[in-house]
N, C-alpha and C positions, 0 to 999 in steps of 0.2 A: 815651521818651527826651527828656530835657531838653536845653535848648539850652546847658548847662554839660559835656555829655558830648560830644566829637568823636572819630572814627574816623580814625585817623592812617593817612597813606600817603605815599609819597616827594613828592607834590604840594603837601601841607599840612604837611608835617613843620615844616620852617623857620619859617613864621608860627605854627604853634600850640604849638610847644615853644621853638625859639630866640628868637622876639620876643613871647612872652606876656609881657603885664604882670603877671599874677598867676603863684605856683608852680602847678605842673602835675604831676598824680600820673598817672602811665602804668601801663594794666594790660597787661602782655605776657601774651599769652593764645593758645591754640590749640583749634580746634573739636573735636578728639579728646581734649582733656585733661579728666578729670571734675571734678578740682578747680576747674579754670577755669569750667567751667559752672555750678558752685556759687558761684562768686565773682561772676558776673556781676550777678545781681539784687540783691547786697548792694552791690556798686560803683554801679549805677545809683541805689539808694537814697541812698546817701551823697553822691551827686554832687548832689542836690537840697537837700541839707542843708547844703552848703559853698559855695552860690553866692556870688560875690564876695570869696571867701576863698582858693579853689582850683579852679583847673581842671581837669575828670577827662576823661582820654583813654583810649582802647582801642587796641592795635594787634595784629594777628594776624600770629605770629612765622612762619606757613606763607606768609602771602602777603606779608610785609615781612622777610625774612630778614636782607637787609643792615641795615636799621634795628635790629632786634633785635640784631645783631652790634656794632654801635655802643655798645651799653650793656652788652655782654658778658653777655647772658642765658644762664645755664646750666640754669635749671628754671623751670618756669612752674606755676602763676601766680607772676608776679614783678610787685610793684607799686614802680616806681621815681618818686621826688619829685624834680622838678628845680626850679631856681630860675636866672633868666636864662641856662637853656639848659644848666645844668651839674648833675649829679646832685649831692642832698645827704644822700639818704638812700634804703633799699630794706626793703621787707618782701616777703620769700618765702615760698610756701605760703598756702592757703586760711586765712582768720580770719573769726570770725562778726562781724557790725556792730558789737557793742558793744566787741570787743578791737580790731577795725580803727580805730574811732572814735578812741579812746584814743591808739593810735599814732599816727594822724594829728595830734591835737592836740599831741601831744607834739612831734612832727617840725616841724610849723608853728609853734609856739610858740619853738622855738629857731633860726628863720630869719629 
């Protein structure tokens, strides 16, 4: 796990999302979700590629349903990109690393 990947909970949400100097991409996932488990290694790999450009965070929707509710998560995996604590875009469903990288580059290029 890189230091560019944080696990979110009620205690660190404000600091890691709302007060982050970098844009943040949050992986909303659950243990029972097959596509979420496939996304995990891809998300970790990309987190090391985007150090100093984008912070990566994971939020277990089963453990933190109220935080998932704040972002109106309807399906998982959902990747939500925030800047200054506000959602700027989202990616829903599993995507391989090369597709995800293209989407992330496009999104962070526009913010």
